[in-house]
C-alpha positions as CSV (number, residue, x, y, z in Angstrom):
1,X,-12.5,4.1,-45.7
2,X,-15.2,5.9,-43.8
3,X,-16.3,8.3,-46.6
4,X,-19.4,6.7,-47.4
5,X,-21.6,4.3,-45.3
6,X,-20.4,1.4,-47.6
7,X,-16.9,1.8,-46.3
8,X,-18.3,2.1,-42.8
9,X,-20.4,-1.1,-43.1
10,X,-17.3,-2.9,-44.5
11,X,-15.3,-1.7,-41.6
12,X,-18.0,-3.0,-39.2
13,X,-18.3,-6.3,-41.2
14,X,-14.7,-7.2,-41.9
15,X,-12.8,-4.9,-39.4
16,X,-14.9,-5.8,-36.1
17,X,-14.5,-9.5,-37.3
18,X,-10.8,-9.3,-37.5
19,X,-10.6,-7.3,-34.3
20,X,-12.9,-9.8,-32.2
21,X,-10.8,-12.6,-33.8
22,X,-7.6,-11.1,-33.0
23,X,-9.1,-10.1,-29.4
24,X,-10.4,-13.8,-29.1
25,X,-6.9,-15.1,-29.9
26,X,-5.3,-12.6,-27.3
27,X,-7.7,-14.0,-24.7
28,X,-6.8,-17.5,-25.7
29,X,-3.1,-16.6,-25.2
30,X,-3.9,-15.0,-22.0
31,X,-5.9,-17.9,-20.7
32,X,-3.1,-20.3,-21.8
33,X,-0.6,-18.1,-20.2
34,X,-2.6,-17.8,-17.0
35,X,-2.7,-21.8,-17.1
36,X,0.9,-21.9,-17.1
37,X,1.2,-19.5,-14.5
38,X,-1.1,-21.3,-12.3
39,X,1.0,-24.4,-12.9
40,X,4.2,-22.9,-11.7
41,X,2.4,-21.4,-8.9
42,X,0.8,-24.9,-8.0
43,X,4.5,-26.1,-8.0
44,X,5.9,-23.4,-6.1
45,X,3.1,-23.8,-3.6
46,X,3.5,-27.6,-3.4
47,X,7.1,-27.0,-2.6
48,X,6.4,-24.4,0.1
49,X,3.6,-26.8,1.5
50,X,6.2,-29.6,1.5
51,X,8.7,-27.8,3.3
52,X,6.3,-26.1,5.6
53,X,4.7,-29.2,6.7
54,X,7.6,-31.2,7.1
55,X,9.4,-28.5,9.1
56,X,6.1,-28.3,11.4
57,X,6.5,-32.3,11.9
58,X,10.2,-32.4,12.5
59,X,10.0,-29.4,14.7
60,X,7.0,-31.2,16.7
61,X,9.1,-34.3,16.7
62,X,12.2,-32.5,18.2
63,X,9.9,-30.7,20.8
64,X,8.3,-34.0,21.8
65,X,11.6,-36.0,22.2
66,X,12.9,-32.6,24.3
67,X,9.7,-32.7,26.5
68,X,10.1,-36.7,26.8
69,X,13.6,-36.3,28.2
70,X,12.3,-33.7,30.8
71,X,9.7,-36.0,31.6
72,X,11.7,-39.1,32.0
73,X,14.2,-36.7,34.2
74,X,11.6,-35.6,36.3
75,X,10.4,-39.4,36.8
76,X,14.1,-40.5,37.6
77,X,14.5,-37.8,39.9
78,X,11.3,-38.7,41.9
79,X,12.6,-42.3,42.0
80,X,15.8,-41.3,43.4
81,X,14.3,-39.0,45.9
82,X,11.7,-41.6,46.9
83,X,14.7,-44.3,47.1
84,X,16.6,-42.1,49.3
85,X,13.6,-41.1,51.5
86,X,12.7,-44.9,51.9
87,X,16.1,-45.7,52.9
88,X,16.2,-43.1,55.6
89,X,12.4,-43.8,56.8
90,X,13.9,-47.5,57.1
91,X,17.0,-46.4,59.1
92,X,14.8,-44.3,61.1
93,X,12.4,-47.2,62.0
94,X,15.1,-49.6,62.9
95,X,16.4,-46.9,65.1
96,X,13.1,-46.3,66.7
97,X,12.5,-50.1,67.2
98,X,16.0,-50.5,69.0
99,X,15.4,-47.4,71.1
100,X,11.8,-48.5,72.1
101,X,13.0,-52.0,72.9
102,X,16.2,-50.9,75.1
103,X,14.4,-47.9,77.2
104,X,12.1,-50.6,78.7
105,X,15.2,-52.5,80.0
106,X,16.1,-52.1,83.6
107,X,19.8,-51.6,82.4
108,X,19.0,-49.2,79.7
109,X,22.0,-47.1,78.4
110,X,22.1,-44.4,75.8
111,X,25.5,-44.8,74.7
112,X,24.8,-48.8,74.4
113,X,21.4,-48.3,72.6
114,X,23.2,-45.5,70.3
115,X,25.8,-47.9,69.6
116,X,23.3,-50.6,68.9
117,X,21.5,-48.4,66.3
118,X,25.0,-47.4,64.6
119,X,26.0,-51.1,64.1
120,X,22.6,-51.8,62.7
121,X,22.8,-49.0,60.3
122,X,26.7,-49.2,59.0
123,X,26.2,-52.2,56.9
124,X,23.1,-50.7,54.9
125,X,23.8,-50.2,51.2
126,X,21.5,-49.4,48.4
127,X,21.6,-47.9,44.8
128,X,24.1,-50.5,43.4
129,X,25.9,-50.0,46.9
130,X,26.6,-46.3,46.1
131,X,24.2,-45.4,48.7
132,X,25.0,-45.1,52.5
133,X,23.5,-43.9,55.7
134,X,25.2,-41.2,58.1
135,X,23.9,-39.9,61.4
136,X,24.7,-36.6,63.0
137,X,24.0,-34.8,66.4
138,X,22.2,-31.7,66.1
139,X,25.5,-29.9,67.5
140,X,27.5,-31.1,64.3
141,X,29.2,-34.2,65.8
142,X,29.2,-37.0,63.0
143,X,28.5,-40.6,64.7
144,X,27.9,-42.4,61.7
145,X,29.3,-42.1,58.2
146,X,29.3,-45.5,56.2
147,X,31.0,-44.0,53.3
148,X,33.7,-42.1,55.2
149,X,34.3,-43.8,58.6
150,X,37.2,-41.4,59.2
151,X,34.8,-38.6,59.7
152,X,33.2,-40.4,62.6
153,X,33.6,-38.5,66.0
154,X,34.5,-35.3,64.4
155,X,32.4,-32.2,65.0
156,X,31.4,-30.5,61.5
157,X,29.7,-27.5,62.9
158,X,32.0,-25.1,61.3
159,X,32.7,-27.3,57.9
160,X,32.0,-25.2,54.6
161,X,31.4,-27.2,51.6
162,X,33.0,-25.8,48.1
163,X,30.1,-23.2,47.9
164,X,30.9,-21.9,51.2
165,X,27.4,-23.4,53.0
166,X,27.9,-24.3,56.7
167,X,25.9,-27.5,56.4
168,X,25.5,-28.5,59.7
169,X,24.5,-25.1,61.1
170,X,22.2,-24.8,58.1
171,X,21.0,-28.3,59.0
172,X,20.3,-27.4,62.8
173,X,18.4,-24.4,61.5
174,X,16.0,-26.3,59.3
175,X,15.5,-29.2,61.6
176,X,14.5,-27.1,64.3
177,X,11.4,-25.8,62.8
178,X,10.4,-29.4,61.1
179,X,11.1,-33.0,61.3
180,X,12.6,-33.8,57.6
181,X,13.6,-32.1,54.5
182,X,15.5,-32.7,51.2
183,X,18.6,-31.0,51.2
184,X,21.5,-30.1,48.4
185,X,25.1,-29.7,49.2
186,X,28.6,-30.3,48.0
187,X,30.6,-33.5,49.2
188,X,33.7,-35.5,48.0
189,X,32.5,-38.5,46.3
190,X,35.6,-40.5,47.9
191,X,38.4,-39.7,49.9
192,X,41.1,-39.3,47.1
193,X,38.8,-36.8,45.4
194,X,40.2,-33.4,45.4
195,X,37.0,-31.9,44.0
196,X,33.5,-31.9,45.5
197,X,30.2,-33.0,43.6
198,X,26.7,-31.9,44.3
199,X,24.9,-34.1,46.3
200,X,20.9,-34.5,47.0
201,X,19.8,-35.9,50.1
202,X,17.0,-36.5,52.7
203,X,17.5,-36.0,56.6
204,X,15.2,-37.0,59.3
205,X,15.4,-35.9,62.9
206,X,15.5,-38.5,65.7
207,X,14.1,-36.6,68.5
208,X,15.1,-39.0,71.5
209,X,18.8,-38.3,71.1
210,X,18.6,-35.0,69.3
211,X,20.2,-36.2,66.1
212,X,19.3,-36.8,62.5
213,X,19.6,-39.5,60.3
214,X,20.4,-39.0,56.6
215,X,21.4,-40.3,53.1
216,X,22.0,-38.9,49.6
217,X,23.2,-39.5,46.2
218,X,25.5,-37.6,43.8
219,X,23.6,-35.6,41.0
220,X,26.3,-36.9,38.5
221,X,25.7,-40.4,39.3
222,X,21.9,-39.8,38.8
223,X,22.4,-38.0,35.6
224,X,24.6,-41.0,34.2
225,X,21.9,-43.5,35.1
226,X,19.1,-41.3,33.9
227,X,20.9,-40.8,30.8
228,X,21.3,-44.5,30.2
229,X,17.9,-45.4,30.9
230,X,16.2,-42.3,28.9
231,X,18.8,-43.4,25.7
232,X,18.0,-47.0,26.0
233,X,14.4,-46.1,25.8
234,X,14.8,-43.5,23.0
235,X,16.6,-46.0,21.0
236,X,13.9,-48.3,21.5
237,X,11.3,-46.0,19.9
238,X,9.8,-47.4,16.7
239,X,8.8,-44.3,14.4
240,X,6.8,-44.4,11.2
241,X,8.9,-44.0,8.2
242,X,10.1,-41.5,7.1
243,X,10.1,-40.0,10.8
244,X,13.3,-40.3,12.6
245,X,15.5,-38.3,15.2
246,X,18.8,-38.2,16.1
247,X,20.9,-37.3,19.1
248,X,24.5,-36.5,19.5
249,X,26.6,-34.8,22.3
250,X,28.6,-31.6,21.6
251,X,31.8,-33.7,21.2
252,X,30.2,-35.5,18.2
253,X,29.3,-38.7,20.0
254,X,26.3,-40.3,18.4
255,X,23.8,-41.1,21.4
256,X,20.6,-41.9,19.3
257,X,20.4,-42.7,15.5
258,X,17.7,-44.7,13.1
259,X,21.1,-46.7,12.2
260,X,21.8,-48.6,15.4
261,X,25.5,-49.7,14.2
262,X,26.4,-45.9,14.7
263,X,25.2,-45.5,18.2
264,X,28.3,-44.8,20.7
265,X,30.6,-44.0,18.1
266,X,32.3,-40.4,17.8
267,X,31.6,-38.9,14.3
268,X,32.7,-35.4,14.5
269,X,35.4,-36.0,11.9
270,X,33.5,-38.1,9.5
271,X,32.9,-36.3,6.1
272,X,30.0,-37.1,3.7
273,X,30.6,-36.9,-0.3
274,X,30.4,-33.2,-0.2
275,X,32.9,-32.9,2.5
276,X,30.4,-32.0,5.1
277,X,30.9,-33.0,8.9
278,X,29.0,-32.8,12.0
279,X,31.1,-30.0,13.2
280,X,28.9,-27.3,11.0
281,X,25.9,-28.8,12.8
282,X,27.5,-28.8,16.1
283,X,28.4,-25.0,15.7
284,X,25.2,-24.0,14.2
285,X,23.6,-25.5,17.5
286,X,25.9,-24.0,20.0
287,X,25.3,-20.5,18.1
288,X,21.6,-20.4,17.8
289,X,20.2,-23.1,20.5
290,X,17.7,-24.2,18.2
291,X,16.5,-23.5,14.6
292,X,16.4,-25.0,11.1
293,X,19.6,-26.0,9.1
294,X,19.9,-26.9,5.6
295,X,22.9,-29.5,4.8
296,X,23.9,-32.7,3.4
297,X,23.7,-35.3,5.8
298,X,26.4,-37.5,7.1
299,X,23.9,-40.4,7.2
300,X,21.4,-41.8,4.4
301,X,18.4,-43.1,6.3
302,X,17.0,-44.3,3.0
303,X,19.6,-46.2,0.8
304,X,17.3,-45.7,-2.1
305,X,17.6,-41.7,-2.0
306,X,20.4,-40.5,-4.5
307,X,20.6,-37.3,-2.6
308,X,21.4,-36.6,1.0
309,X,20.4,-32.9,0.9
310,X,18.0,-32.3,3.9
311,X,16.5,-29.9,6.1
312,X,16.7,-30.6,10.0
313,X,15.3,-29.0,13.0
314,X,17.9,-29.2,16.0
315,X,17.6,-28.1,19.6
316,X,20.2,-27.9,22.3
317,X,19.5,-29.6,25.6
318,X,21.7,-27.6,27.5
319,X,21.7,-29.5,30.9
320,X,23.4,-32.4,29.2
321,X,24.9,-30.5,26.2
322,X,22.9,-33.1,23.8
323,X,22.0,-31.9,20.3
324,X,18.1,-33.3,19.3
325,X,17.6,-33.0,15.8
326,X,15.0,-34.4,13.1
327,X,14.9,-33.8,9.5
328,X,13.4,-34.5,6.0
329,X,15.1,-35.3,2.8
330,X,14.7,-32.8,-0.2
331,X,14.7,-35.4,-2.8
332,X,11.2,-36.6,-1.7
333,X,10.0,-33.2,-2.4
334,X,11.3,-33.4,-6.0
335,X,9.7,-36.9,-6.6
336,X,6.1,-35.3,-5.3
337,X,6.8,-32.3,-7.6
338,X,7.4,-34.4,-10.5
339,X,4.3,-36.6,-9.8
340,X,2.1,-33.5,-9.2
341,X,3.6,-31.8,-12.4
342,X,2.8,-34.5,-14.5
343,X,-0.8,-34.4,-13.1
344,X,-1.3,-30.5,-13.5
345,X,0.3,-30.8,-17.2
346,X,-2.7,-33.2,-18.1
347,X,-5.0,-31.2,-16.7
348,X,-3.4,-28.0,-18.1
349,X,-3.3,-29.7,-21.7
350,X,-7.0,-30.3,-21.5
351,X,-7.8,-27.0,-20.3
352,X,-5.9,-25.5,-23.2
353,X,-7.5,-27.6,-25.4
354,X,-11.1,-26.8,-24.2
355,X,-10.1,-23.0,-24.5
356,X,-9.2,-23.5,-28.0
357,X,-12.5,-25.2,-29.0
358,X,-14.6,-22.6,-27.0
359,X,-12.5,-19.8,-28.7
360,X,-13.1,-21.2,-32.4
361,X,-16.9,-21.5,-31.6
362,X,-17.0,-17.8,-30.4
363,X,-15.1,-16.9,-33.5
364,X,-17.9,-18.6,-35.6
365,X,-20.6,-16.9,-33.9
366,X,-18.9,-13.6,-34.0
367,X,-18.8,-13.9,-37.8
368,X,-22.1,-14.7,-37.9
369,X,-23.4,-11.9,-36.0
370,X,-21.1,-9.4,-37.5
371,X,-22.8,-10.2,-41.1
372,X,-26.0,-9.8,-39.3
373,X,-25.2,-6.9,-37.8
374,X,-23.9,-5.1,-40.6
375,X,-26.8,-5.9,-42.8
376,X,-29.2,-4.6,-40.3
377,X,-26.8,-1.5,-39.8
378,X,-27.3,-1.1,-43.7
379,X,-30.9,-0.9,-43.4
380,X,-30.8,1.3,-40.3
381,X,-28.5,3.6,-42.2
382,X,-30.6,3.8,-45.4
383,X,-33.6,4.5,-43.2
384,X,-31.7,7.2,-41.2
385,X,-29.7,8.9,-43.9
386,X,-33.0,9.9,-45.3
387,X,-34.0,11.4,-41.9
388,X,-30.9,13.0,-41.3
389,X,-30.8,14.7,-44.8
390,X,-34.4,15.9,-44.2
391,X,-33.4,17.3,-40.3
392,X,-30.2,18.9,-41.9
393,X,-32.0,20.9,-44.2
394,X,-34.4,22.1,-41.5
395,X,-31.5,22.8,-39.4
396,X,-29.8,24.7,-42.3
397,X,-33.0,26.9,-42.9
398,X,-33.4,27.4,-39.0
399,X,-29.8,28.7,-38.7
400,X,-30.1,30.8,-41.9
401,X,-33.1,32.5,-40.1
402,X,-31.3,33.1,-37.1
403,X,-28.2,34.2,-38.8
404,X,-30.3,36.6,-40.7
405,X,-32.4,37.6,-37.5
406,X,-29.1,38.5,-35.7
407,X,-27.8,40.3,-38.8
408,X,-31.0,42.3,-38.8
409,X,-30.9,43.1,-34.9
410,X,-27.1,44.2,-35.3
411,X,-28.3,46.4,-38.3
412,X,-31.0,47.7,-36.5
413,X,-28.5,48.7,-33.7
414,X,-26.1,50.2,-36.4
415,X,-28.8,52.1,-37.9
416,X,-29.9,53.6,-34.2
417,X,-26.2,54.4,-33.9
418,X,-26.0,56.2,-37.4
419,X,-29.3,58.0,-36.5
420,X,-27.7,59.3,-33.1
421,X,-24.5,60.2,-34.6
422,X,-26.1,62.0,-37.5
423,X,-28.4,64.3,-35.2
424,X,-25.5,66.9,-34.2
425,X,-24.3,67.2,-37.7
426,X,-27.7,67.4,-39.3
427,X,-28.8,70.1,-36.6
428,X,-25.7,72.1,-37.5
429,X,-26.6,72.0,-41.1
430,X,-30.4,72.9,-40.4
431,X,-29.1,75.9,-38.5
432,X,-26.7,77.1,-41.0
433,X,-29.4,76.8,-43.6
434,X,-31.9,78.8,-41.8
435,X,-29.3,81.7,-41.0
436,X,-28.7,81.6,-45.0
437,X,-32.2,81.8,-45.9
438,X,-32.6,84.7,-43.3
439,X,-29.7,86.3,-45.2
440,X,-31.4,85.9,-48.5
441,X,-34.5,87.6,-47.1
442,X,-33.1,90.3,-45.0
443,X,-29.9,91.7,-46.5
444,X,-27.1,92.3,-44.3
445,X,-28.7,90.3,-41.4
446,X,-25.2,88.6,-40.9
447,X,-21.7,89.6,-41.5
448,X,-19.6,88.0,-44.3
449,X,-17.4,86.3,-41.6
450,X,-20.6,84.6,-40.1
451,X,-21.8,83.7,-43.4
452,X,-18.3,82.0,-44.1
453,X,-18.7,80.2,-40.6
454,X,-22.1,79.0,-41.5
455,X,-20.9,77.6,-44.9
456,X,-17.9,76.0,-43.1
457,X,-20.1,74.3,-40.6
458,X,-22.2,72.8,-43.5
459,X,-19.0,71.4,-45.0
460,X,-17.8,70.0,-41.8
461,X,-21.2,68.6,-41.2
462,X,-21.3,67.0,-44.4
463,X,-17.9,65.7,-44.1
464,X,-19.0,64.1,-40.6
465,X,-22.1,62.3,-42.0
466,X,-20.0,61.0,-45.0
467,X,-17.3,59.8,-42.4
468,X,-20.0,58.2,-40.5
469,X,-21.4,56.4,-43.4
470,X,-18.0,54.9,-44.2
471,X,-17.0,53.7,-40.7
472,X,-20.2,51.6,-40.8
473,X,-19.9,50.6,-44.5
474,X,-16.5,49.1,-43.5
475,X,-17.9,47.3,-40.6
476,X,-20.5,45.5,-42.6
477,X,-18.0,45.0,-45.6
478,X,-17.7,41.0,-45.6
479,X,-14.0,41.3,-47.0
480,X,-12.0,39.0,-44.5
481,X,-8.7,39.9,-46.2
482,X,-6.0,39.9,-43.5
483,X,-3.7,43.0,-43.0
484,X,-1.3,44.5,-40.5
485,X,-3.1,46.9,-38.3
486,X,-2.6,48.2,-34.8
487,X,-5.0,47.2,-31.8
488,X,-5.4,50.6,-30.7
489,X,-6.8,51.4,-34.3
490,X,-9.4,48.7,-33.8
491,X,-10.7,49.8,-30.6
492,X,-11.1,53.2,-32.0
493,X,-13.0,52.0,-34.9
494,X,-15.1,49.8,-32.5
495,X,-15.5,52.9,-30.1
496,X,-16.8,54.9,-33.1
497,X,-19.7,52.5,-33.9
498,X,-21.0,52.2,-30.4
499,X,-19.8,55.0,-28.6
500,X,-23.2,56.9,-28.8
501,X,-24.8,53.7,-27.2
502,X,-22.3,53.9,-24.5
503,X,-22.5,57.6,-23.9
504,X,-26.5,57.5,-23.8
505,X,-26.5,54.9,-21.1
506,X,-23.6,56.9,-19.0
507,X,-20.9,54.0,-19.3
508,X,-17.5,55.0,-18.8
509,X,-14.7,53.2,-20.9
510,X,-11.4,53.0,-18.7
511,X,-8.7,52.2,-21.5
512,X,-5.3,50.9,-21.1
513,X,-4.0,49.7,-24.6
514,X,-0.5,49.3,-25.5
515,X,0.5,50.2,-29.0
516,X,0.6,46.6,-30.6
517,X,0.7,45.7,-34.3
518,X,-1.5,42.7,-35.2
519,X,-1.8,40.8,-38.4
520,X,-5.3,39.4,-39.1
521,X,-8.7,40.2,-40.2
522,X,-9.7,43.5,-38.9
523,X,-13.2,43.5,-39.2
524,X,-13.5,39.9,-37.7
525,X,-11.7,41.4,-34.7
526,X,-14.2,44.4,-34.7
527,X,-17.2,42.0,-34.8
528,X,-15.8,40.2,-31.6
529,X,-15.2,43.2,-29.7
530,X,-18.5,44.6,-30.6
531,X,-20.3,41.5,-29.4
532,X,-18.5,41.5,-26.0
533,X,-18.9,45.4,-25.5
534,X,-22.5,45.4,-26.4
535,X,-23.1,42.3,-23.8
536,X,-21.4,44.4,-21.2
537,X,-23.5,47.3,-22.2
538,X,-26.8,45.3,-21.9
539,X,-25.9,44.0,-18.3
540,X,-24.7,47.6,-17.0
541,X,-28.0,49.1,-18.1
542,X,-29.7,47.1,-15.6
543,X,-27.8,49.0,-12.9
544,X,-29.4,51.9,-11.2
545,X,-28.8,55.0,-12.9
546,X,-27.3,56.5,-9.9
547,X,-24.5,53.8,-9.8
548,X,-21.4,54.2,-11.7
549,X,-21.1,52.0,-15.1
550,X,-17.6,51.0,-16.3
551,X,-15.8,48.8,-18.9
552,X,-12.3,48.1,-18.3
553,X,-10.2,47.7,-21.5
554,X,-6.6,46.3,-20.8
555,X,-4.5,45.3,-23.9
556,X,-0.8,44.2,-23.6
557,X,2.0,41.7,-24.9
558,X,3.5,39.0,-22.7
559,X,5.9,36.1,-24.1
560,X,4.8,37.0,-27.8
561,X,1.1,36.7,-26.9
562,X,-1.4,39.2,-27.3
563,X,-3.7,39.6,-24.2
564,X,-7.2,41.5,-24.5
565,X,-8.9,41.7,-21.3
566,X,-12.5,43.3,-21.0
567,X,-14.3,43.6,-17.7
568,X,-17.3,45.4,-16.4
569,X,-19.0,46.1,-12.7
570,X,-22.2,44.6,-13.9
571,X,-21.8,41.8,-11.1
572,X,-20.9,39.0,-13.1
573,X,-22.6,36.2,-14.7
574,X,-24.7,33.8,-12.9
575,X,-22.8,30.3,-11.9
576,X,-25.5,28.3,-13.5
577,X,-25.3,29.6,-16.8
578,X,-21.4,31.0,-17.1
579,X,-20.3,27.6,-18.7
580,X,-22.9,27.9,-21.7
581,X,-22.7,31.4,-22.8
582,X,-20.3,30.7,-25.8
583,X,-22.9,28.1,-26.9
584,X,-24.8,28.3,-30.2
585,X,-28.3,29.7,-29.9
586,X,-28.0,30.1,-25.9
587,X,-29.3,33.2,-25.1
588,X,-31.1,34.5,-21.8
589,X,-32.7,37.7,-23.8
590,X,-35.4,36.0,-25.6
591,X,-37.7,38.6,-24.4
592,X,-35.7,41.1,-26.3
593,X,-34.9,39.3,-29.4
594,X,-31.6,37.7,-28.3
595,X,-30.6,35.0,-30.7
596,X,-27.4,33.6,-29.0
597,X,-25.2,34.0,-32.1
598,X,-22.9,36.8,-31.1
599,X,-20.7,35.1,-28.2
600,X,-20.8,31.8,-30.4
601,X,-19.5,33.7,-33.6
602,X,-16.9,35.6,-31.3
603,X,-15.6,32.2,-29.8
604,X,-15.5,30.9,-33.5
605,X,-13.5,33.7,-34.9
606,X,-11.1,33.9,-32.2
607,X,-10.3,30.0,-32.1
608,X,-10.8,29.1,-35.5
609,X,-9.9,32.1,-37.5
610,X,-7.1,33.4,-35.5
611,X,-6.1,30.3,-33.8
612,X,-6.4,31.9,-30.2
613,X,-8.4,31.5,-27.1
614,X,-11.4,33.1,-25.5
615,X,-12.4,32.5,-21.8
616,X,-14.7,34.1,-19.3
617,X,-15.0,34.3,-15.7
618,X,-16.3,36.3,-12.7
619,X,-13.9,38.7,-11.1
620,X,-13.4,41.0,-8.0
621,X,-11.5,44.0,-8.1
622,X,-10.9,47.5,-6.7
623,X,-11.2,50.8,-8.7
624,X,-10.9,54.3,-7.0
625,X,-10.6,52.6,-3.7
626,X,-14.0,50.9,-4.1
627,X,-14.7,46.9,-4.8
628,X,-16.6,46.1,-7.6
629,X,-17.6,42.6,-9.1
630,X,-18.1,41.7,-12.8
631,X,-17.3,39.5,-15.9
632,X,-14.1,39.5,-17.3
633,X,-13.3,38.1,-21.1
634,X,-9.8,37.3,-21.8
635,X,-8.6,37.2,-25.4
636,X,-5.3,35.1,-26.0
637,X,-3.8,35.3,-29.7
638,X,-0.1,34.4,-30.4
639,X,1.6,37.0,-32.2
640,X,3.3,36.0,-35.7
């Protein structure tokens, strides 16, 4: 499809259109899915908000009722306390009037005055005839008890109530520092009662006769009256539908309910259509004191509701064992969700239609743009194709010149190596030839043995010259035929070619080479090794002549992989260029004719021809107890 520009243009024209149409359809589907998701989220949020809002409402209502009961109790308590206080004040006033009247008489008598006071106060009744007055001397003697006449004349100084309180001694102590006080104690409600009840009273000291006048009321009577008044008020409250609340005691008695006919009826065993009774609500309230409970109500507030499922907030009024509650029916939520869902569905449908219309418009625009772009690209292709062709021809010519330049540079170095290696054998031939010439001119100048040795030297030197030529000819042989050879032999051949360069520059080779056989192109491996060693040599010659110059060669096999490590002590490659040394035409030796082809070709040979890997890094190491730093090339090739 991409073999020519026509196929590419067709791909852009039709492939892009198809891709964009598919992409647009996917986007449409995603948007539709998102709308559905938003719809479900809205419904879920509606349900959460409805429940949360109504929970807050019913909890607030129950809390208000709870506080209202507390306030009413407080008001009632103040009324009771004020009533008792007023009655005692009035009794005190009557006693004071009688005392002031009699003390002025010539025949004044304390006993007669006290009898007159007692007679005046004995008949006073209040609080529905439940309230009465009593008088005690500060020493504890009862002189008036309208509720319990049999107590009169008795001294109760050591009397203890059911809680162990010495009432008269306690009162003596209190009234010795102030004139009046409210006080709580326990007392029988009638002579026939076995159990004492808590009583709340008010006492006022009558200084002239060192006694105090008092009265009180039983807390139970106060609570019963208060409950009746509060329940009457609560049952008369008119709440806006669907607000409602209910109160039951822990025995199941209905005290407050929107359905008035249920008030004062015990419904603890009444079951609804689901078999649910008030016992579950009572049990929950006892255990939790307050909280939300989901259940099927025993009473339908709205007869139009089909379901009785509701959530209520209940709170225990512990002082009176009342359960105060308010709730809401979940069927109302279902109705609201249905209405909201209908609205959202209409909105969602409209949104989906808009999305589809917009999507179709986008597709049409995309088709038009695609054809326009493909035609524009076609024109651009034709223009750039000509430019690229010209540029490619220029690049190929430049690359040929660079490669030729690299070959010439390598050949020049190799010729230099040949010349150096030929110097010694040529010198030997020259000396042997001179000896033979002298012997021709001067007979018997040399012995037969010396002549034979000279001839042998000439033969050996000629052999060395021939061998050198063969070695270099093999290196320049372009044949890449693969064969099985030993890595150690490859290094021997490599060092033969460049050994003279290394020796001339006092570079010492430290070898540790395992005897490993390798199948591949020997000449290509030689070319790679020579490139690496030449680069090491060029960096080492920069070191001072007095410093040691080393190249370490380590060859080994591990996990069926050949490892070739070559490192030097030339202080490493600068950090800013180490990542570029394998790039084509990258060189830092332009001034000496560097082409940047050597390491680039080495990387191609190792990675493309031998399916291996070559990498370089700077390393620090020790040799003969001295620290060195240099570049290390690592070649890894899988062994077959």
